[in-house]
N, CA, C and O atoms as a GROMACS GRO file, in nm:
protein
  500
    1MET      N    1   7.735   2.213  -6.114
    1MET     CA    2   7.751   2.242  -5.974
    1MET      C    3   7.826   2.374  -5.959
    1MET      O    4   7.794   2.452  -5.868
    2ASN      N    5   7.922   2.403  -6.042
    2ASN     CA    6   7.998   2.527  -6.034
    2ASN      C    7   7.910   2.647  -6.066
    2ASN      O    8   7.928   2.754  -6.009
    3LYS      N    9   7.815   2.630  -6.157
    3LYS     CA   10   7.726   2.741  -6.192
    3LYS      C   11   7.639   2.778  -6.073
    3LYS      O   12   7.613   2.895  -6.048
    4LYS      N   13   7.594   2.676  -5.998
    4LYS     CA   14   7.514   2.704  -5.880
    4LYS      C   15   7.594   2.784  -5.779
    4LYS      O   16   7.547   2.884  -5.724
    5MET      N   17   7.716   2.739  -5.756
    5MET     CA   18   7.800   2.806  -5.658
    5MET      C   19   7.829   2.951  -5.701
    5MET      O   20   7.830   3.042  -5.618
    6LEU      N   21   7.852   2.970  -5.831
    6LEU     CA   22   7.876   3.104  -5.882
    6LEU      C   23   7.752   3.191  -5.861
    6LEU      O   24   7.763   3.306  -5.819
    7THR      N   25   7.636   3.134  -5.890
    7THR     CA   26   7.512   3.208  -5.873
    7THR      C   27   7.492   3.247  -5.727
    7THR      O   28   7.456   3.360  -5.695
    8TYR      N   29   7.516   3.151  -5.638
    8TYR     CA   30   7.501   3.181  -5.496
    8TYR      C   31   7.602   3.286  -5.452
    8TYR      O   32   7.571   3.374  -5.371
    9GLY      N   33   7.720   3.276  -5.503
    9GLY     CA   34   7.822   3.376  -5.470
    9GLY      C   35   7.780   3.515  -5.515
    9GLY      O   36   7.797   3.612  -5.442
   10LEU      N   37   7.725   3.522  -5.634
   10LEU     CA   38   7.678   3.652  -5.685
   10LEU      C   39   7.563   3.706  -5.601
   10LEU      O   40   7.558   3.825  -5.571
   11VAL      N   41   7.471   3.617  -5.563
   11VAL     CA   42   7.356   3.660  -5.482
   11VAL      C   43   7.404   3.710  -5.347
   11VAL      O   44   7.364   3.817  -5.301
   12VAL      N   45   7.491   3.631  -5.283
   12VAL     CA   46   7.541   3.672  -5.152
   12VAL      C   47   7.619   3.802  -5.164
   12VAL      O   48   7.604   3.892  -5.081
   13GLY      N   49   7.701   3.813  -5.266
   13GLY     CA   50   7.776   3.937  -5.287
   13GLY      C   51   7.684   4.056  -5.308
   13GLY      O   52   7.708   4.165  -5.256
   14GLY      N   53   7.578   4.033  -5.384
   14GLY     CA   54   7.481   4.141  -5.406
   14GLY      C   55   7.412   4.182  -5.278
   14GLY      O   56   7.393   4.301  -5.253
   15VAL      N   57   7.375   4.083  -5.197
   15VAL     CA   58   7.307   4.113  -5.072
   15VAL      C   59   7.402   4.186  -4.977
   15VAL      O   60   7.363   4.284  -4.913
   16VAL      N   61   7.525   4.139  -4.969
   16VAL     CA   62   7.623   4.206  -4.882
   16VAL      C   63   7.647   4.348  -4.932
   16VAL      O   64   7.655   4.441  -4.852
   17GLY      N   65   7.659   4.364  -5.063
   17GLY     CA   66   7.677   4.499  -5.119
   17GLY      C   67   7.558   4.589  -5.089
   17GLY      O   68   7.574   4.706  -5.056
   18ALA      N   69   7.439   4.531  -5.102
   18ALA     CA   70   7.319   4.610  -5.074
   18ALA      C   71   7.314   4.648  -4.926
   18ALA      O   72   7.280   4.761  -4.893
   19ALA      N   73   7.348   4.554  -4.840
   19ALA     CA   74   7.347   4.583  -4.695
   19ALA      C   75   7.450   4.691  -4.662
   19ALA      O   76   7.424   4.781  -4.582
   20THR      N   77   7.566   4.681  -4.726
   20THR     CA   78   7.670   4.782  -4.704
   20THR      C   79   7.621   4.919  -4.750
   20THR      O   80   7.642   5.020  -4.683
   21ALA      N   81   7.556   4.921  -4.866
   21ALA     CA   82   7.505   5.048  -4.918
   21ALA      C   83   7.398   5.105  -4.825
   21ALA      O   84   7.392   5.225  -4.801
   22LEU      N   85   7.313   5.016  -4.773
   22LEU     CA   86   7.207   5.062  -4.682
   22LEU      C   87   7.266   5.119  -4.553
   22LEU      O   88   7.224   5.223  -4.502
   23LEU      N   89   7.366   5.047  -4.503
   23LEU     CA   90   7.423   5.090  -4.375
   23LEU      C   91   7.508   5.216  -4.389
   23LEU      O   92   7.521   5.293  -4.294
   24SER      N   93   7.563   5.236  -4.506
   24SER     CA   94   7.647   5.355  -4.521
   24SER      C   95   7.570   5.474  -4.579
   24SER      O   96   7.623   5.585  -4.586
   25ALA      N   97   7.445   5.451  -4.619
   25ALA     CA   98   7.364   5.560  -4.674
   25ALA      C   99   7.315   5.649  -4.560
   25ALA      O  100   7.289   5.602  -4.450
   26PRO      N  101   7.303   5.776  -4.589
   26PRO     CA  102   7.255   5.868  -4.483
   26PRO      C  103   7.104   5.860  -4.469
   26PRO      O  104   7.030   5.938  -4.530
   27LEU      N  105   7.058   5.764  -4.388
   27LEU     CA  106   6.914   5.748  -4.363
   27LEU      C  107   6.887   5.777  -4.216
   27LEU      O  108   6.975   5.775  -4.130
   28SER      N  109   6.763   5.803  -4.192
   28SER     CA  110   6.725   5.821  -4.052
   28SER      C  111   6.720   5.682  -3.988
   28SER      O  112   6.712   5.581  -4.057
   29GLY      N  113   6.725   5.678  -3.856
   29GLY     CA  114   6.723   5.551  -3.784
   29GLY      C  115   6.598   5.471  -3.816
   29GLY      O  116   6.604   5.349  -3.829
   30LYS      N  117   6.486   5.539  -3.828
   30LYS     CA  118   6.359   5.472  -3.854
   30LYS      C  119   6.361   5.408  -3.992
   30LYS      O  120   6.323   5.292  -4.008
   31ASP      N  121   6.406   5.483  -4.093
   31ASP     CA  122   6.414   5.429  -4.230
   31ASP      C  123   6.513   5.312  -4.237
   31ASP      O  124   6.488   5.213  -4.305
   32LEU      N  125   6.624   5.326  -4.168
   32LEU     CA  126   6.726   5.221  -4.168
   32LEU      C  127   6.672   5.093  -4.107
   32LEU      O  128   6.692   4.984  -4.161
   33ARG      N  129   6.602   5.104  -3.993
   33ARG     CA  130   6.544   4.986  -3.930
   33ARG      C  131   6.440   4.921  -4.021
   33ARG      O  132   6.431   4.798  -4.027
   34LYS      N  133   6.363   5.002  -4.091
   34LYS     CA  134   6.262   4.949  -4.183
   34LYS      C  135   6.330   4.869  -4.294
   34LYS      O  136   6.287   4.759  -4.328
   35GLN      N  137   6.436   4.925  -4.351
   35GLN     CA  138   6.507   4.856  -4.459
   35GLN      C  139   6.574   4.728  -4.408
   35GLN      O  140   6.578   4.628  -4.480
   36ILE      N  141   6.626   4.732  -4.287
   36ILE     CA  142   6.689   4.613  -4.231
   36ILE      C  143   6.586   4.502  -4.210
   36ILE      O  144   6.614   4.386  -4.239
   37LYS      N  145   6.468   4.538  -4.162
   37LYS     CA  146   6.361   4.439  -4.144
   37LYS      C  147   6.322   4.377  -4.278
   37LYS      O  148   6.298   4.257  -4.287
   38GLU      N  149   6.315   4.461  -4.381
   38GLU     CA  150   6.278   4.409  -4.514
   38GLU      C  151   6.388   4.317  -4.568
   38GLU      O  152   6.359   4.216  -4.632
   39ALA      N  153   6.512   4.352  -4.542
   39ALA     CA  154   6.624   4.271  -4.592
   39ALA      C  155   6.640   4.142  -4.512
   39ALA      O  156   6.697   4.045  -4.561
   40LYS      N  157   6.587   4.142  -4.387
   40LYS     CA  158   6.600   4.025  -4.302
   40LYS      C  159   6.538   3.902  -4.368
   40LYS      O  160   6.597   3.794  -4.365
   41ASN      N  161   6.422   3.917  -4.427
   41ASN     CA  162   6.356   3.804  -4.492
   41ASN      C  163   6.442   3.749  -4.607
   41ASN      O  164   6.448   3.628  -4.628
   42GLU      N  165   6.506   3.837  -4.679
   42GLU     CA  166   6.593   3.794  -4.789
   42GLU      C  167   6.712   3.716  -4.734
   42GLU      O  168   6.752   3.614  -4.790
   43TRP      N  169   6.769   3.765  -4.624
   43TRP     CA  170   6.882   3.697  -4.560
   43TRP      C  171   6.841   3.558  -4.511
   43TRP      O  172   6.915   3.462  -4.528
   44VAL      N  173   6.723   3.548  -4.452
   44VAL     CA  174   6.673   3.419  -4.403
   44VAL      C  175   6.653   3.323  -4.520
   44VAL      O  176   6.687   3.205  -4.511
   45ARG      N  177   6.597   3.376  -4.630
   45ARG     CA  178   6.574   3.292  -4.748
   45ARG      C  179   6.707   3.241  -4.803
   45ARG      O  180   6.719   3.123  -4.838
   46ILE      N  181   6.805   3.328  -4.811
   46ILE     CA  182   6.937   3.289  -4.862
   46ILE      C  183   7.002   3.186  -4.770
   46ILE      O  184   7.061   3.089  -4.817
   47ALA      N  185   6.991   3.207  -4.639
   47ALA     CA  186   7.048   3.112  -4.543
   47ALA      C  187   6.982   2.976  -4.557
   47ALA      O  188   7.049   2.873  -4.552
   48ASN      N  189   6.850   2.974  -4.575
   48ASN     CA  190   6.779   2.846  -4.594
   48ASN      C  191   6.821   2.778  -4.724
   48ASN      O  192   6.835   2.656  -4.728
   49GLU      N  193   6.841   2.855  -4.830
   49GLU     CA  194   6.887   2.797  -4.956
   49GLU      C  195   7.025   2.735  -4.939
   49GLU      O  196   7.051   2.625  -4.988
   50PHE      N  197   7.112   2.806  -4.868
   50PHE     CA  198   7.246   2.752  -4.844
   50PHE      C  199   7.237   2.622  -4.764
   50PHE      O  200   7.307   2.525  -4.792
   51LYS      N  201   7.151   2.621  -4.664
   51LYS     CA  202   7.134   2.502  -4.581
   51LYS      C  203   7.084   2.385  -4.667
   51LYS      O  204   7.136   2.274  -4.656
   52GLU      N  205   6.985   2.410  -4.752
   52GLU     CA  206   6.932   2.305  -4.839
   52GLU      C  207   7.038   2.257  -4.938
   52GLU      O  208   7.053   2.137  -4.960
   53ASN      N  209   7.111   2.351  -4.995
   53ASN     CA  210   7.216   2.314  -5.092
   53ASN      C  211   7.329   2.237  -5.025
   53ASN      O  212   7.384   2.144  -5.085
   54ALA      N  213   7.363   2.273  -4.903
   54ALA     CA  214   7.467   2.200  -4.831
   54ALA      C  215   7.422   2.058  -4.803
   54ALA      O  216   7.500   1.964  -4.816
   55ALA      N  217   7.296   2.042  -4.765
   55ALA     CA  218   7.242   1.908  -4.740
   55ALA      C  219   7.239   1.827  -4.870
   55ALA      O  220   7.274   1.709  -4.872
   56GLU      N  221   7.199   1.893  -4.978
   56GLU     CA  222   7.196   1.827  -5.108
   56GLU      C  223   7.337   1.786  -5.152
   56GLU      O  224   7.358   1.676  -5.203
   57MET      N  225   7.432   1.875  -5.130
   57MET     CA  226   7.570   1.845  -5.168
   57MET      C  227   7.624   1.730  -5.084
   57MET      O  228   7.692   1.642  -5.136
   58LYS      N  229   7.594   1.729  -4.955
   58LYS     CA  230   7.637   1.621  -4.867
   58LYS      C  231   7.579   1.489  -4.916
   58LYS      O  232   7.650   1.388  -4.922
   59HIS      N  233   7.453   1.490  -4.951
   59HIS     CA  234   7.387   1.370  -5.002
   59HIS      C  235   7.453   1.324  -5.132
   59HIS      O  236   7.476   1.205  -5.152
   60SER      N  237   7.481   1.418  -5.221
   60SER     CA  238   7.545   1.385  -5.349
   60SER      C  239   7.684   1.325  -5.328
   60SER      O  240   7.720   1.228  -5.394
   61VAL      N  241   7.760   1.384  -5.238
   61VAL     CA  242   7.895   1.332  -5.211
   61VAL      C  243   7.887   1.191  -5.153
   61VAL      O  244   7.965   1.104  -5.190
   62ALA      N  245   7.793   1.170  -5.062
   62ALA     CA  246   7.778   1.037  -5.003
   62ALA      C  247   7.738   0.936  -5.110
   62ALA      O  248   7.789   0.824  -5.113
   63LYS      N  249   7.647   0.976  -5.198
   63LYS     CA  250   7.602   0.887  -5.306
   63LYS      C  251   7.718   0.856  -5.400
   63LYS      O  252   7.738   0.740  -5.438
   64LEU      N  253   7.793   0.959  -5.439
   64LEU     CA  254   7.908   0.937  -5.528
   64LEU      C  255   8.012   0.848  -5.462
   64LEU      O  256   8.072   0.763  -5.528
   65SER      N  257   8.035   0.867  -5.335
   65SER     CA  258   8.132   0.785  -5.263
   65SER      C  259   8.088   0.639  -5.263
   65SER      O  260   8.168   0.550  -5.287
   66LYS      N  261   7.961   0.617  -5.236
   66LYS     CA  262   7.908   0.480  -5.234
   66LYS      C  263   7.917   0.418  -5.373
   66LYS      O  264   7.960   0.303  -5.387
   67GLU      N  265   7.877   0.493  -5.475
   67GLU     CA  266   7.884   0.441  -5.612
   67GLU      C  267   8.028   0.414  -5.652
   67GLU      O  268   8.057   0.314  -5.718
   68GLY      N  269   8.120   0.504  -5.614
   68GLY     CA  270   8.261   0.485  -5.646
   68GLY      C  271   8.316   0.358  -5.582
   68GLY      O  272   8.391   0.284  -5.644
   69THR      N  273   8.278   0.335  -5.457
   69THR     CA  274   8.322   0.214  -5.388
   69THR      C  275   8.270   0.090  -5.459
   69THR      O  276   8.344  -0.007  -5.477
   70GLU      N  277   8.144   0.092  -5.498
   70GLU     CA  278   8.086  -0.022  -5.569
   70GLU      C  279   8.156  -0.044  -5.704
   70GLU      O  280   8.183  -0.158  -5.741
   71ILE      N  281   8.184   0.063  -5.774
   71ILE     CA  282   8.250   0.051  -5.904
   71ILE      C  283   8.390  -0.007  -5.887
   71ILE      O  284   8.433  -0.091  -5.966
   72ILE      N  285   8.462   0.039  -5.785
   72ILE     CA  286   8.597  -0.013  -5.762
   72ILE      C  287   8.592  -0.161  -5.727
   72ILE      O  288   8.676  -0.239  -5.774
   73LYS      N  289   8.495  -0.201  -5.646
   73LYS     CA  290   8.481  -0.344  -5.613
   73LYS      C  291   8.452  -0.425  -5.739
   73LYS      O  292   8.511  -0.531  -5.759
   74GLU      N  293   8.361  -0.376  -5.822
   74GLU     CA  294   8.328  -0.446  -5.947
   74GLU      C  295   8.450  -0.455  -6.038
   74GLU      O  296   8.477  -0.559  -6.098
   75LEU      N  297   8.524  -0.346  -6.047
   75LEU     CA  298   8.643  -0.343  -6.131
   75LEU      C  299   8.747  -0.443  -6.081
   75LEU      O  300   8.807  -0.516  -6.159
   76ALA      N  301   8.767  -0.447  -5.949
   76ALA     CA  302   8.863  -0.542  -5.892
   76ALA      C  303   8.821  -0.685  -5.921
   76ALA      O  304   8.905  -0.769  -5.954
   77THR      N  305   8.693  -0.713  -5.909
   77THR     CA  306   8.642  -0.847  -5.939
   77THR      C  307   8.662  -0.880  -6.086
   77THR      O  308   8.704  -0.991  -6.120
   78ASP      N  309   8.633  -0.785  -6.173
   78ASP     CA  310   8.650  -0.808  -6.317
   78ASP      C  311   8.797  -0.832  -6.352
   78ASP      O  312   8.828  -0.922  -6.430
   79VAL      N  313   8.886  -0.754  -6.294
   79VAL     CA  314   9.029  -0.771  -6.322
   79VAL      C  315   9.075  -0.908  -6.273
   79VAL      O  316   9.150  -0.977  -6.343
   80LYS      N  317   9.031  -0.947  -6.155
   80LYS     CA  318   9.068  -1.078  -6.101
   80LYS      C  319   9.020  -1.189  -6.193
   80LYS      O  320   9.093  -1.284  -6.221
   81THR      N  321   8.897  -1.178  -6.241
   81THR     CA  322   8.841  -1.279  -6.331
   81THR      C  323   8.920  -1.285  -6.461
   81THR      O  324   8.950  -1.394  -6.510
   82VAL      N  325   8.952  -1.170  -6.517
   82VAL     CA  326   9.028  -1.166  -6.643
   82VAL      C  327   9.166  -1.228  -6.625
   82VAL      O  328   9.211  -1.303  -6.712
   83VAL      N  329   9.232  -1.198  -6.515
   83VAL     CA  330   9.365  -1.255  -6.490
   83VAL      C  331   9.356  -1.406  -6.475
   83VAL      O  332   9.440  -1.479  -6.528
   84GLU      N  333   9.256  -1.454  -6.402
   84GLU     CA  334   9.239  -1.598  -6.385
   84GLU      C  335   9.212  -1.667  -6.520
   84GLU      O  336   9.268  -1.773  -6.548
   85GLU      N  337   9.127  -1.606  -6.601
   85GLU     CA  338   9.099  -1.662  -6.735
   85GLU      C  339   9.225  -1.662  -6.820
   85GLU      O  340   9.251  -1.759  -6.891
   86TRP      N  341   9.304  -1.555  -6.813
   86TRP     CA  342   9.427  -1.547  -6.890
   86TRP      C  343   9.524  -1.656  -6.846
   86TRP      O  344   9.588  -1.720  -6.929
   87GLN      N  345   9.535  -1.676  -6.715
   87GLN     CA  346   9.624  -1.780  -6.664
   87GLN      C  347   9.580  -1.918  -6.714
   87GLN      O  348   9.663  -2.001  -6.748
   88GLN      N  349   9.449  -1.941  -6.716
   88GLN     CA  350   9.399  -2.069  -6.766
   88GLN      C  351   9.425  -2.083  -6.916
   88GLN      O  352   9.458  -2.191  -6.964
   89ASP      N  353   9.411  -1.974  -6.988
   89ASP     CA  354   9.433  -1.977  -7.133
   89ASP      C  355   9.579  -2.005  -7.168
   89ASP      O  356   9.607  -2.075  -7.265
   90ILE      N  357   9.672  -1.952  -7.089
   90ILE     CA  358   9.813  -1.969  -7.124
   90ILE      C  359   9.874  -2.095  -7.065
   90ILE      O  360   9.987  -2.130  -7.099
   91GLU      N  361   9.802  -2.165  -6.978
   91GLU     CA  362   9.858  -2.283  -6.912
   91GLU      C  363   9.907  -2.388  -7.013
   91GLU      O  364  10.019  -2.438  -6.998
   92PRO      N  365   9.827  -2.424  -7.116
   92PRO     CA  366   9.879  -2.522  -7.213
   92PRO      C  367  10.005  -2.471  -7.284
   92PRO      O  368  10.099  -2.547  -7.307
   93THR      N  369  10.005  -2.345  -7.320
   93THR     CA  370  10.121  -2.287  -7.387
   93THR      C  371  10.240  -2.286  -7.293
   93THR      O  372  10.353  -2.314  -7.335
   94LYS      N  373  10.217  -2.255  -7.169
   94LYS     CA  374  10.323  -2.252  -7.069
   94LYS      C  375  10.385  -2.390  -7.053
   94LYS      O  376  10.508  -2.404  -7.051
   95GLU      N  377  10.301  -2.492  -7.042
   95GLU     CA  378  10.352  -2.629  -7.029
   95GLU      C  379  10.429  -2.671  -7.154
   95GLU      O  380  10.533  -2.736  -7.145
   96SER      N  381  10.377  -2.634  -7.269
   96SER     CA  382  10.444  -2.666  -7.395
   96SER      C  383  10.581  -2.598  -7.401
   96SER      O  384  10.680  -2.661  -7.441
   97LEU      N  385  10.587  -2.472  -7.362
   97LEU     CA  386  10.715  -2.400  -7.364
   97LEU      C  387  10.814  -2.462  -7.264
   97LEU      O  388  10.933  -2.472  -7.294
   98GLN      N  389  10.766  -2.502  -7.149
   98GLN     CA  390  10.854  -2.566  -7.051
   98GLN      C  391  10.910  -2.697  -7.107
   98GLN      O  392  11.028  -2.728  -7.087
   99GLN      N  393  10.826  -2.774  -7.176
   99GLN     CA  394  10.873  -2.899  -7.236
   99GLN      C  395  10.975  -2.871  -7.346
   99GLN      O  396  11.074  -2.942  -7.358
  100GLU      N  397  10.951  -2.768  -7.424
  100GLU     CA  398  11.046  -2.732  -7.530
  100GLU      C  399  11.179  -2.689  -7.470
  100GLU      O  400  11.285  -2.724  -7.523
  101ILE      N  401  11.175  -2.615  -7.361
  101ILE     CA  402  11.299  -2.573  -7.294
  101ILE      C  403  11.375  -2.695  -7.243
  101ILE      O  404  11.497  -2.702  -7.257
  102LYS      N  405  11.304  -2.791  -7.185
  102LYS     CA  406  11.369  -2.914  -7.139
  102LYS      C  407  11.434  -2.988  -7.256
  102LYS      O  408  11.546  -3.038  -7.245
  103ASN      N  409  11.362  -2.995  -7.369
  103ASN     CA  410  11.416  -3.063  -7.488
  103ASN      C  411  11.542  -2.992  -7.538
  103ASN      O  412  11.640  -3.057  -7.574
  104ILE      N  413  11.537  -2.860  -7.540
  104ILE     CA  414  11.654  -2.783  -7.586
  104ILE      C  415  11.771  -2.804  -7.491
  104ILE      O  416  11.885  -2.822  -7.535
  105GLN      N  417  11.744  -2.803  -7.360
  105GLN     CA  418  11.851  -2.826  -7.263
  105GLN      C  419  11.911  -2.966  -7.280
  105GLN      O  420  12.032  -2.984  -7.270
  106GLN      N  421  11.826  -3.065  -7.306
  106GLN     CA  422  11.876  -3.202  -7.327
  106GLN      C  423  11.959  -3.210  -7.454
  106GLN      O  424  12.062  -3.276  -7.458
  107THR      N  425  11.913  -3.142  -7.559
  107THR     CA  426  11.987  -3.142  -7.686
  107THR      C  427  12.123  -3.077  -7.666
  107THR      O  428  12.224  -3.127  -7.717
  108ILE      N  429  12.128  -2.968  -7.592
  108ILE     CA  430  12.255  -2.900  -7.565
  108ILE      C  431  12.348  -2.992  -7.485
  108ILE      O  432  12.467  -3.002  -7.514
  109ALA      N  433  12.291  -3.058  -7.386
  109ALA     CA  434  12.372  -3.150  -7.305
  109ALA      C  435  12.426  -3.264  -7.392
  109ALA      O  436  12.542  -3.302  -7.377
  110ASP      N  437  12.343  -3.318  -7.482
  110ASP     CA  438  12.387  -3.426  -7.571
  110ASP      C  439  12.498  -3.377  -7.663
  110ASP      O  440  12.596  -3.448  -7.685
  111LEU      N  441  12.483  -3.256  -7.716
  111LEU     CA  442  12.586  -3.201  -7.804
  111LEU      C  443  12.717  -3.180  -7.728
  111LEU      O  444  12.824  -3.207  -7.781
  112GLU      N  445  12.707  -3.131  -7.605
  112GLU     CA  446  12.828  -3.113  -7.525
  112GLU      C  447  12.898  -3.246  -7.500
  112GLU      O  448  13.020  -3.254  -7.505
  113ASP      N  449  12.818  -3.350  -7.471
  113ASP     CA  450  12.876  -3.484  -7.452
  113ASP      C  451  12.946  -3.532  -7.578
  113ASP      O  452  13.057  -3.584  -7.571
  114LYS      N  453  12.883  -3.514  -7.692
  114LYS     CA  454  12.943  -3.557  -7.820
  114LYS      C  455  13.072  -3.481  -7.846
  114LYS      O  456  13.171  -3.538  -7.893
  115LEU      N  457  13.070  -3.349  -7.816
  115LEU     CA  458  13.191  -3.270  -7.835
  115LEU      C  459  13.303  -3.319  -7.744
  115LEU      O  460  13.418  -3.331  -7.787
  116GLN      N  461  13.270  -3.346  -7.623
  116GLN     CA  462  13.371  -3.396  -7.528
  116GLN      C  463  13.425  -3.533  -7.574
  116GLN      O  464  13.546  -3.557  -7.567
  117LYS      N  465  13.338  -3.621  -7.619
  117LYS     CA  466  13.380  -3.751  -7.667
  117LYS      C  467  13.464  -3.737  -7.793
  117LYS      O  468  13.562  -3.810  -7.813
  118GLY      N  469  13.425  -3.642  -7.878
  118GLY     CA  470  13.499  -3.620  -8.002
  118GLY      C  471  13.638  -3.566  -7.974
  118GLY      O  472  13.733  -3.603  -8.042
  119LYS      N  473  13.651  -3.480  -7.875
  119LYS     CA  474  13.782  -3.429  -7.838
  119LYS      C  475  13.871  -3.540  -7.780
  119LYS      O  476  13.992  -3.543  -7.804
  120GLY      N  477  13.808  -3.628  -7.706
  120GLY     CA  478  13.883  -3.737  -7.643
  120GLY      C  479  13.935  -3.838  -7.745
  120GLY      O  480  14.042  -3.896  -7.722
  121THR      N  481  13.867  -3.862  -7.856
  121THR     CA  482  13.911  -3.961  -7.954
  121THR      C  483  14.009  -3.901  -8.052
  121THR      O  484  14.087  -3.975  -8.112
  122ASN      N  485  14.008  -3.772  -8.072
  122ASN     CA  486  14.096  -3.706  -8.166
  122ASN      C  487  14.233  -3.677  -8.107
  122ASN      O  488  14.328  -3.649  -8.181
  123ASN      N  489  14.246  -3.682  -7.978
  123ASN     CA  490  14.375  -3.653  -7.915
  123ASN      C  491  14.467  -3.774  -7.928
  123ASN      O  492  14.435  -3.881  -7.876
  124PRO      N  493  14.582  -3.760  -8.000
  124PRO     CA  494  14.676  -3.871  -8.006
  124PRO      C  495  14.749  -3.884  -7.873
  124PRO      O  496  14.795  -3.785  -7.816
  125ALA      N  497  14.757  -4.001  -7.827
  125ALA     CA  498  14.823  -4.025  -7.700
  125ALA      C  499  14.965  -4.061  -7.714
  125ALA      O  500  15.034  -4.084  -7.615
   0.00000   0.00000   0.00000
């Protein structure tokens, strides 16, 4: 796309340069009008090419925008599916870890009780 724009820029620059050279050249009015009429067709052709390219570019941008929206929707759906599958996969592990934590907490509580009871029996009254 950049090559096209560069090419069009060069063409337009060339045409503008040629027009400037024609207008600043010492020609008679008749010769100048003749050259302007001949250049008019080139200007019209260039304007039509720009119009076509602008329409093509507009169409391309609209198409890319639509495709980008569809891709983002698909990606969001895929991510959601992957997260849901991951949550389902880790659920048994999660429950197991929660049970292990409860067991460890109970063991700690039992040990604290034994320590407290042990302190109470070792104290001479």
